C-alpha positions as CSV (number, residue, x, y, z in Angstrom):
1,M,181.2,256.7,128.3
2,S,178.0,259.1,128.3
3,E,174.6,256.8,126.7
4,P,174.9,257.2,122.4
5,V,172.9,259.2,121.2
6,L,171.7,256.3,118.7
7,S,171.3,252.9,119.4
8,I,170.1,250.7,116.5
9,R,169.9,246.6,118.1
10,G,169.2,243.8,116.3
11,L,167.6,245.4,113.1
12,T,165.4,243.2,110.5
13,I,163.2,244.6,107.9
14,A,161.6,242.5,105.9
15,L,161.0,242.9,102.1
16,P,157.6,242.3,100.8
17,K,156.5,238.2,99.6
18,G,158.6,237.8,95.9
19,A,161.4,239.7,96.4
20,D,164.9,238.5,95.6
21,R,165.4,237.9,99.4
22,P,163.6,237.5,102.4
23,Y,165.4,240.7,104.6
24,A,166.9,243.8,103.7
25,V,168.6,244.3,107.0
26,E,169.0,241.1,109.5
27,D,170.1,241.5,113.2
28,V,172.3,244.4,112.8
29,S,173.2,246.5,115.6
30,Y,174.8,249.9,116.3
31,D,175.5,252.9,118.4
32,V,176.4,256.9,117.5
33,A,177.6,258.8,120.2
34,R,176.4,262.7,120.2
35,G,178.7,264.6,118.7
36,E,180.0,261.3,116.4
37,I,179.7,261.6,112.1
38,M,178.9,257.3,110.8
39,C,179.4,256.6,107.6
40,V,177.7,253.4,105.9
41,V,179.3,251.7,103.5
42,G,178.6,248.7,101.4
43,E,177.3,246.9,98.0
44,S,174.4,248.0,96.5
45,G,171.9,246.2,97.4
46,S,173.3,245.6,101.1
47,G,170.5,248.0,103.4
48,K,172.5,251.0,104.1
49,S,169.2,252.9,102.8
50,M,167.0,250.7,104.4
51,A,168.0,251.1,107.5
52,A,168.7,255.0,107.2
53,N,164.5,254.9,106.1
54,A,163.4,252.9,108.9
55,L,165.6,255.3,111.1
56,M,163.8,258.1,109.5
57,G,160.5,256.3,109.1
58,L,160.6,256.3,105.9
59,L,160.0,252.9,104.9
60,P,158.5,252.2,101.7
61,K,155.0,250.7,101.8
62,G,155.3,246.8,101.7
63,V,158.7,246.9,103.8
64,R,158.7,246.5,107.4
65,P,161.1,246.2,110.7
66,T,160.0,242.4,112.0
67,A,162.4,242.3,115.2
68,G,165.1,245.2,117.4
69,E,164.9,248.4,118.0
70,V,166.4,252.6,116.8
71,I,166.7,254.1,120.2
72,F,167.4,257.9,119.6
73,D,167.9,259.7,122.3
74,G,165.8,257.5,124.7
75,Q,163.2,256.5,122.7
76,D,162.4,253.8,119.7
77,L,161.8,255.5,116.7
78,L,160.7,252.1,115.8
79,T,156.6,252.4,117.6
80,L,156.6,256.6,116.7
81,T,153.7,257.2,113.9
82,E,154.4,259.3,111.5
83,K,153.4,262.6,113.2
84,Q,155.7,262.4,115.1
85,H,158.6,260.9,113.0
86,R,157.5,263.8,111.1
87,K,158.1,266.3,114.6
88,L,161.5,264.6,114.6
89,R,163.2,265.3,110.9
90,G,164.9,268.2,110.0
91,L,164.6,269.3,114.3
92,H,166.1,266.6,115.4
93,I,167.5,264.3,113.4
94,G,167.9,264.1,109.2
95,M,169.6,262.7,105.9
96,I,171.5,263.2,103.5
97,F,169.8,261.4,100.3
98,Q,172.5,259.5,97.6
99,E,170.2,261.1,95.2
100,P,168.0,263.9,95.1
């Protein structure tokens, strides 16, 4: 089997002080193979959108990844600058938002 195109390992995303819980996502890991389609389902507030927004470099202000890595085509997306994320979005990686 070949290397996954996307590999998320131990992703933890902290919420700002005063939120209803300390983490939106805690220790999430999964792989997506090239050509594979993945559907993420879960209850409201379970962290689906936060995990996707971390992958896209679109986390809201005050929300930040505190652990883990998001490897896309061999590059850790959590270490990219905003400018580097913009180059990837739309050209190499995309997301369909639940609300337009």
